[in-house]
C-alpha positions as CSV (number, residue, x, y, z in Angstrom):
1,M,2.1,-42.1,-30.9
2,V,3.0,-40.3,-27.7
3,S,1.4,-37.0,-27.1
4,T,3.7,-34.1,-26.2
5,S,1.0,-31.7,-25.2
6,S,1.5,-32.4,-21.5
7,T,5.2,-31.3,-21.7
8,T,4.6,-28.2,-23.7
9,E,4.9,-25.1,-21.4
10,R,2.1,-22.6,-21.9
11,P,3.3,-19.0,-22.2
12,A,2.7,-17.0,-19.0
13,A,-0.2,-14.6,-19.1
14,P,0.8,-11.0,-19.6
15,L,1.6,-9.3,-16.3
16,R,-1.4,-7.2,-15.3
17,F,-1.7,-5.1,-12.1
18,D,-5.3,-4.0,-11.3
19,P,-5.7,-2.9,-7.7
20,Y,-9.5,-2.6,-8.1
21,D,-10.0,-6.1,-9.3
22,Y,-12.0,-8.3,-6.9
23,D,-10.1,-11.4,-7.8
24,F,-6.9,-9.6,-7.0
25,H,-8.3,-8.6,-3.5
26,E,-8.9,-12.3,-2.8
27,D,-5.2,-13.1,-3.2
28,P,-2.8,-10.4,-4.4
29,Y,0.4,-12.3,-3.5
30,P,0.9,-14.3,-6.8
31,T,0.8,-10.9,-8.6
32,Y,3.2,-9.4,-6.2
33,Q,5.6,-12.4,-6.8
34,R,5.5,-11.8,-10.5
35,L,6.1,-8.1,-10.1
36,R,9.2,-8.7,-7.9
37,D,10.5,-11.3,-10.3
38,E,9.7,-9.9,-13.7
39,D,9.1,-6.1,-13.4
40,P,9.9,-4.6,-10.0
41,V,9.2,-1.1,-11.2
42,H,6.1,-1.8,-13.3
43,H,4.1,0.7,-15.3
44,A,0.3,-0.1,-15.1
45,P,-1.1,1.8,-18.1
46,V,-4.8,1.6,-17.1
47,D,-4.3,3.8,-14.0
48,D,-1.0,5.3,-15.2
49,I,0.8,4.3,-12.0
50,W,4.4,3.0,-11.4
51,V,4.2,0.0,-9.1
52,I,7.2,-0.6,-6.8
53,S,7.3,-4.1,-5.3
54,R,10.7,-5.1,-3.8
55,H,11.5,-4.5,-0.2
56,E,14.7,-2.6,-0.8
57,D,13.0,-0.2,-3.3
58,V,9.9,0.3,-1.2
59,F,12.1,1.1,1.8
60,D,14.1,3.6,-0.2
61,V,11.1,5.3,-1.8
62,L,9.4,5.7,1.6
63,R,12.6,7.4,2.9
64,R,12.9,9.7,-0.2
65,D,9.9,11.9,0.6
66,D,11.6,14.9,-1.2
67,V,11.1,13.1,-4.5
68,F,8.3,10.7,-3.6
69,S,5.9,13.2,-2.1
70,N,2.7,13.0,-0.1
71,R,1.4,16.3,-1.3
72,M,-1.4,14.6,-3.4
73,G,-2.3,12.2,-0.6
74,V,-1.7,8.4,-0.4
75,S,-4.8,7.1,-2.2
76,L,-5.1,5.5,-5.6
77,D,-8.6,7.0,-6.1
78,A,-8.7,9.8,-8.6
79,T,-11.2,11.8,-6.5
80,A,-8.8,11.7,-3.5
81,W,-5.7,12.4,-5.5
82,N,-5.3,16.2,-5.3
83,P,-3.4,19.0,-3.6
84,D,-6.1,19.3,-0.9
85,A,-5.7,15.7,0.3
86,H,-4.4,17.0,3.6
87,K,-7.8,18.5,4.4
88,V,-9.0,14.9,4.6
89,M,-6.0,12.8,5.6
90,S,-4.1,15.3,7.8
91,F,-0.3,15.1,7.7
92,L,-0.5,12.0,5.4
93,G,-1.1,14.6,2.6
94,L,1.7,16.9,3.6
95,D,5.5,17.2,3.2
96,G,8.4,19.1,4.6
97,A,7.9,21.8,7.2
98,E,4.1,21.8,7.1
99,Q,4.0,18.0,7.6
100,A,6.4,18.4,10.5
101,R,4.4,21.2,12.1
102,V,1.1,19.3,12.0
103,R,2.6,16.0,13.1
104,K,4.5,17.6,16.0
105,L,1.3,19.2,17.3
106,V,-0.7,16.0,16.9
107,S,2.0,14.1,18.7
108,A,1.9,16.5,21.6
109,A,-1.7,15.4,22.2
110,F,-1.6,11.8,20.9
111,T,1.3,10.8,23.1
112,P,2.7,7.3,23.9
113,R,1.6,7.9,27.5
114,R,-2.0,8.6,26.4
115,V,-1.9,5.3,24.4
116,R,-0.5,3.4,27.4
117,E,-3.1,4.8,29.7
118,L,-5.7,3.3,27.4
119,T,-4.7,-0.3,28.5
120,P,-7.3,-0.7,31.2
121,E,-10.0,0.6,28.8
122,V,-8.9,-1.8,26.1
123,Q,-8.9,-4.6,28.6
124,Q,-12.4,-3.8,29.8
125,L,-13.8,-3.6,26.2
126,T,-12.0,-6.8,25.3
127,E,-13.5,-8.7,28.2
128,K,-17.0,-7.2,27.4
129,Y,-17.0,-8.1,23.7
130,L,-15.2,-11.5,24.2
131,A,-17.9,-12.5,26.7
132,S,-20.6,-11.7,24.3
133,T,-18.8,-13.4,21.4
134,L,-18.3,-16.6,23.4
135,A,-21.9,-16.5,24.5
136,I,-23.0,-16.3,20.8
137,N,-20.5,-19.1,20.1
138,A,-22.1,-21.3,22.9
139,E,-25.6,-20.7,21.5
140,H,-25.0,-21.1,17.8
141,G,-21.8,-23.2,17.6
142,E,-19.8,-20.3,16.2
143,A,-19.5,-16.5,16.2
144,D,-18.5,-13.9,13.6
145,W,-15.1,-12.7,14.8
146,I,-15.5,-9.5,12.8
147,K,-19.1,-8.5,13.3
148,D,-19.2,-9.7,17.0
149,F,-15.8,-8.5,18.1
150,A,-13.0,-7.1,15.8
151,G,-15.3,-4.7,14.0
152,K,-16.5,-3.2,17.3
153,L,-13.5,-2.9,19.7
154,P,-11.1,-0.7,17.7
155,M,-13.8,1.8,16.9
156,D,-14.8,1.9,20.6
157,V,-11.2,2.4,21.6
158,I,-10.7,5.3,19.2
159,S,-14.2,6.8,19.9
160,E,-13.4,6.6,23.7
161,M,-10.2,8.5,23.0
162,M,-11.9,11.2,20.9
163,G,-15.0,11.5,23.1
164,V,-17.6,10.1,20.7
165,P,-20.7,9.1,22.8
166,V,-21.5,5.4,23.0
167,S,-24.9,6.1,21.3
168,D,-23.1,7.4,18.1
169,R,-20.5,4.7,17.7
170,D,-22.4,2.2,15.6
171,E,-23.2,4.9,13.0
172,V,-19.6,6.2,13.0
173,R,-18.4,2.6,12.4
174,R,-20.9,2.2,9.6
175,L,-19.7,5.4,7.9
176,A,-16.1,4.4,8.2
177,D,-16.7,1.0,6.6
178,L,-18.4,2.8,3.6
179,V,-15.4,5.1,3.2
180,V,-12.9,2.2,2.5
181,H,-15.3,-0.1,0.5
182,R,-14.8,-0.2,-3.3
183,E,-17.5,-1.4,-5.7
184,D,-16.7,-3.9,-8.4
185,G,-15.9,-2.1,-11.6
186,V,-15.7,1.4,-10.1
187,R,-12.2,2.8,-10.3
188,D,-12.7,5.6,-7.7
189,V,-14.5,6.3,-4.4
190,P,-18.1,5.2,-4.8
191,V,-20.9,7.8,-4.2
192,A,-21.7,6.1,-0.9
193,G,-18.1,6.5,0.2
194,M,-18.1,10.2,-0.7
195,E,-21.4,10.8,1.2
196,A,-20.0,8.9,4.2
197,S,-16.9,11.0,4.2
198,M,-19.0,14.2,4.2
199,S,-21.2,12.9,7.0
200,L,-18.1,12.0,9.1
201,F,-16.6,15.5,8.5
202,G,-19.9,17.1,9.5
203,Y,-20.0,15.0,12.7
204,Y,-16.4,15.8,13.7
205,G,-16.9,19.5,12.8
206,D,-19.7,19.6,15.3
207,M,-17.6,17.8,17.9
208,V,-14.7,20.2,17.5
209,S,-17.1,23.2,17.9
210,Q,-18.4,21.7,21.1
211,R,-14.9,21.1,22.5
212,R,-14.0,24.7,21.6
213,A,-16.9,25.9,23.7
214,Q,-16.5,23.4,26.5
215,P,-13.2,21.5,26.7
216,T,-13.1,18.0,28.2
217,D,-10.3,15.6,29.0
218,D,-10.5,13.6,25.7
219,L,-8.1,13.6,22.7
220,T,-10.2,16.1,20.7
221,S,-9.8,18.7,23.4
222,A,-6.1,17.8,23.7
223,L,-5.6,18.4,20.0
224,L,-7.3,21.8,20.2
225,A,-5.1,22.7,23.2
226,A,-1.8,21.5,21.8
227,E,0.7,24.3,21.3
228,I,4.4,24.4,20.3
229,E,6.2,27.7,20.1
230,G,3.0,29.6,19.6
231,E,1.7,27.2,16.9
232,K,-1.7,25.5,17.3
233,L,-3.8,23.2,15.2
234,R,-6.6,24.8,13.2
235,D,-10.1,23.3,13.5
236,G,-9.9,21.8,10.0
237,E,-6.6,20.2,10.9
238,V,-8.1,18.6,14.0
239,M,-11.1,17.3,12.0
240,A,-8.7,15.8,9.4
241,F,-6.8,13.9,12.1
242,L,-10.0,12.6,13.7
243,F,-11.1,11.4,10.2
244,L,-7.7,9.8,9.6
245,M,-7.9,8.0,13.0
246,V,-11.4,6.6,12.4
247,V,-10.7,5.4,8.9
248,A,-7.0,4.3,9.1
249,G,-6.7,3.5,12.8
250,N,-10.1,1.7,13.1
251,E,-10.1,-0.2,9.8
252,T,-6.5,-1.4,9.9
253,T,-6.7,-2.7,13.5
254,T,-10.0,-4.6,12.7
255,K,-8.3,-6.2,9.8
256,L,-5.2,-7.1,11.8
257,L,-7.3,-8.9,14.4
258,G,-9.2,-10.8,11.7
259,N,-6.1,-11.7,9.7
260,A,-4.4,-12.9,12.9
261,L,-7.2,-15.5,13.6
262,F,-7.5,-16.5,9.9
263,H,-3.9,-17.4,9.5
264,L,-3.3,-19.0,12.9
265,G,-6.4,-21.0,12.3
266,A,-4.9,-22.5,9.2
267,H,-1.9,-23.9,11.1
268,P,-3.0,-26.2,13.9
269,E,0.5,-26.9,15.3
270,Q,1.2,-23.2,15.6
271,Q,-2.2,-22.6,17.1
272,A,-1.6,-25.2,19.8
273,A,1.8,-23.6,20.6
274,V,0.3,-20.1,20.9
275,L,-2.7,-21.2,23.0
276,G,-0.7,-23.7,25.0
277,A,0.7,-21.1,27.5
278,P,-2.3,-19.2,29.0
279,E,-0.2,-18.3,32.1
280,D,2.4,-16.5,29.9
281,P,0.6,-15.6,26.6
282,D,3.1,-12.8,25.7
283,T,5.7,-15.5,24.7
284,L,4.1,-16.1,21.3
285,V,1.3,-13.5,21.1
286,V,3.7,-10.7,20.2
287,P,5.4,-12.8,17.4
288,W,1.9,-13.9,16.3
289,I,1.0,-10.2,15.9
290,E,4.2,-9.3,14.1
291,E,4.1,-12.3,11.8
292,T,0.5,-11.4,10.9
293,L,1.6,-7.9,10.1
294,R,4.3,-9.3,7.8
295,H,2.4,-12.2,6.2
296,D,-0.8,-10.4,5.4
297,T,-0.6,-6.7,6.4
298,S,-3.8,-4.6,6.7
299,S,-2.4,-1.7,4.7
300,Q,-1.2,-3.1,1.4
301,M,-0.2,-0.1,-0.6
302,L,0.5,3.6,-0.6
303,A,0.6,6.2,-3.4
304,R,3.2,8.8,-3.8
305,Y,3.6,11.8,-6.2
306,V,6.9,11.9,-8.1
307,T,8.2,15.4,-8.0
308,E,10.9,15.0,-10.6
309,D,12.4,12.4,-13.0
310,T,14.0,9.8,-10.8
311,E,15.5,6.3,-11.1
312,V,14.4,3.2,-9.1
313,A,16.1,-0.2,-9.7
314,G,17.4,1.1,-13.1
315,I,14.0,2.4,-14.3
316,T,13.3,6.1,-14.8
317,I,10.0,7.2,-13.4
318,P,8.9,10.5,-14.9
319,G,8.3,13.6,-12.8
320,G,4.6,14.2,-12.3
321,S,3.8,10.5,-12.1
322,K,1.9,8.6,-9.5
323,A,4.0,5.9,-7.8
324,L,2.6,3.0,-5.8
325,V,4.6,1.3,-3.1
326,L,3.5,-2.2,-2.2
327,L,3.9,-2.8,1.5
328,G,2.3,-6.2,1.2
329,S,4.8,-7.3,-1.5
330,A,7.8,-5.9,0.4
331,N,6.9,-8.0,3.4
332,R,6.9,-11.2,1.2
333,D,10.2,-10.4,-0.5
334,E,12.4,-13.5,-0.4
335,R,15.5,-11.3,-0.6
336,V,14.7,-10.4,3.0
337,F,12.5,-13.1,4.5
338,G,13.1,-16.8,4.5
339,D,10.2,-18.9,3.2
340,P,8.1,-15.6,2.9
341,T,4.9,-17.3,1.8
342,V,4.8,-19.4,4.9
343,F,3.0,-18.1,8.0
344,N,5.4,-18.8,10.9
345,V,4.9,-17.4,14.5
346,H,8.4,-18.8,15.3
347,R,10.1,-16.5,12.7
348,E,13.3,-14.9,13.7
349,K,13.0,-11.4,15.4
350,S,15.7,-10.1,13.0
351,E,13.4,-10.7,10.1
352,L,10.3,-9.4,11.8
353,S,12.2,-6.2,12.6
354,Q,12.3,-5.5,8.8
355,I,8.6,-5.4,8.1
356,L,7.2,-2.3,6.5
357,S,3.6,-2.6,7.5
358,F,3.6,0.8,9.3
359,G,5.9,2.4,6.7
360,T,9.3,4.0,7.6
361,G,10.9,7.4,7.8
362,R,9.1,10.7,8.4
363,H,5.7,9.2,7.6
364,F,6.0,6.1,9.9
365,C,2.5,5.4,11.2
366,L,1.7,7.4,14.3
367,G,-0.9,4.8,15.3
368,A,1.4,1.8,15.3
369,N,1.7,1.7,19.1
370,L,-2.0,1.9,19.5
371,A,-2.6,-0.9,17.0
372,R,0.0,-3.2,18.6
373,L,-1.4,-2.4,22.1
374,E,-5.0,-3.3,21.1
375,A,-3.8,-6.5,19.3
376,K,-1.7,-7.6,22.3
377,V,-4.5,-7.0,24.9
378,V,-7.1,-8.8,22.7
379,L,-5.0,-11.8,21.8
380,N,-3.6,-12.2,25.3
381,E,-7.1,-12.4,26.6
382,L,-8.2,-14.8,23.9
383,V,-5.3,-17.1,24.8
384,R,-6.4,-16.9,28.5
385,Q,-10.0,-17.8,27.6
386,V,-9.8,-20.2,24.6
387,D,-7.8,-23.4,24.1
388,G,-8.7,-23.8,20.5
389,F,-10.7,-22.4,17.6
390,Q,-11.7,-23.3,14.0
391,V,-12.0,-20.7,11.3
392,H,-14.6,-21.5,8.7
393,A,-12.6,-20.1,5.8
394,D,-15.0,-21.3,3.2
395,R,-17.6,-18.8,4.5
396,A,-15.3,-15.9,5.2
397,V,-16.1,-12.7,3.3
398,R,-13.4,-10.3,2.3
399,V,-13.5,-6.5,2.3
400,H,-13.0,-5.1,-1.1
401,S,-10.6,-2.1,-1.0
402,T,-7.7,-0.9,-2.9
403,S,-5.5,-0.4,0.1
404,V,-7.0,-2.3,3.1
405,R,-6.9,-6.1,3.3
406,G,-9.0,-8.1,5.6
407,F,-12.5,-9.5,6.3
408,A,-16.0,-8.2,6.5
409,S,-17.1,-11.5,8.0
410,L,-15.1,-14.3,9.6
411,P,-17.1,-17.2,11.1
412,V,-15.1,-19.0,13.9
413,T,-16.0,-21.8,16.3
414,F,-14.2,-21.3,19.7
415,R,-13.4,-23.9,22.3
416,P,-13.4,-22.1,25.7
417,R,-11.1,-23.3,28.4
418,S,-12.7,-25.4,31.1
419,A,-13.5,-23.5,34.3
């Protein structure tokens, strides 16, 4: 008698979206695939959120900020979801004229020129930390790319801009890590994260007071001095932007640098191509950065407040609801990207131009230029100094966060170029 059990298809498990689940953090992409295929505007009852997963719909929602509002912030966490979110997350928690006012004033201080002028500082920090990372690698046979390099440099760059003293930077970095960490089974900001946020605000409050009394040439002083048609930023608005920078700007760039090595390390032929042109690293370093942003973006999802009943992909989302746009899913949508699950540094520019890692529209990430600058300087220098590396993926440790995807620890063995 022939058994038919092997040919019997088991029914698929019910579609479940839980952004706090640690297993989901390890690999959210199969869930994203099911959402796009089966229920692209999915209601997750546990958190009462409407989850939007296809590229076309995510793009549309991010552009419709009159209906999909930022007035309650962009975080899933219940504690952070409130009309005062802007006091913590600056213009990310604002809409309309007030958002435009704060963003214009911030932009007057945080200019593209100021970012470009950071290049020598980023290069100097890169050389400093890469030298120490490669020394650790020589002594121990490996180094921790996050703890020894990627977790340090972005915070130092932002702290240098703001005017945070070197002696305070390790503590500021520790507090920023606590703000984004989520504890298993806790569906909100943990107590340690709340305490860290309060400590950071206290620190930045003191810094703003000091710059009011004695201006310097750093970004904090520039924010206080920024003026457009008689409008200036209030102290609380400056503090909120500094907090946004240290949490969003620092954490996401750290994760970008970690994800870049993790994924290139899994593709030896692509690694050989990227590292094979040390005299002209830009050729593949920029596509390496952009493909990392597409394939496994640091910022995975953003919340929006739905101001009125509205339709997305034929589904009505009730006014007053919380919507969640999945940037990480949009970047893997096969309707836009060929072979979207494959990491490919040779991907066409026309595809890479459609990534939504930094959002789109009025709330496009103001720090995108800085993140790309840091990644380009770092990875160019890595190509110049290293002709191969091995990521020990079995010992990598992920960060557990509802919105940020990346590593807390990433052991890597580097093969420096011969002198």
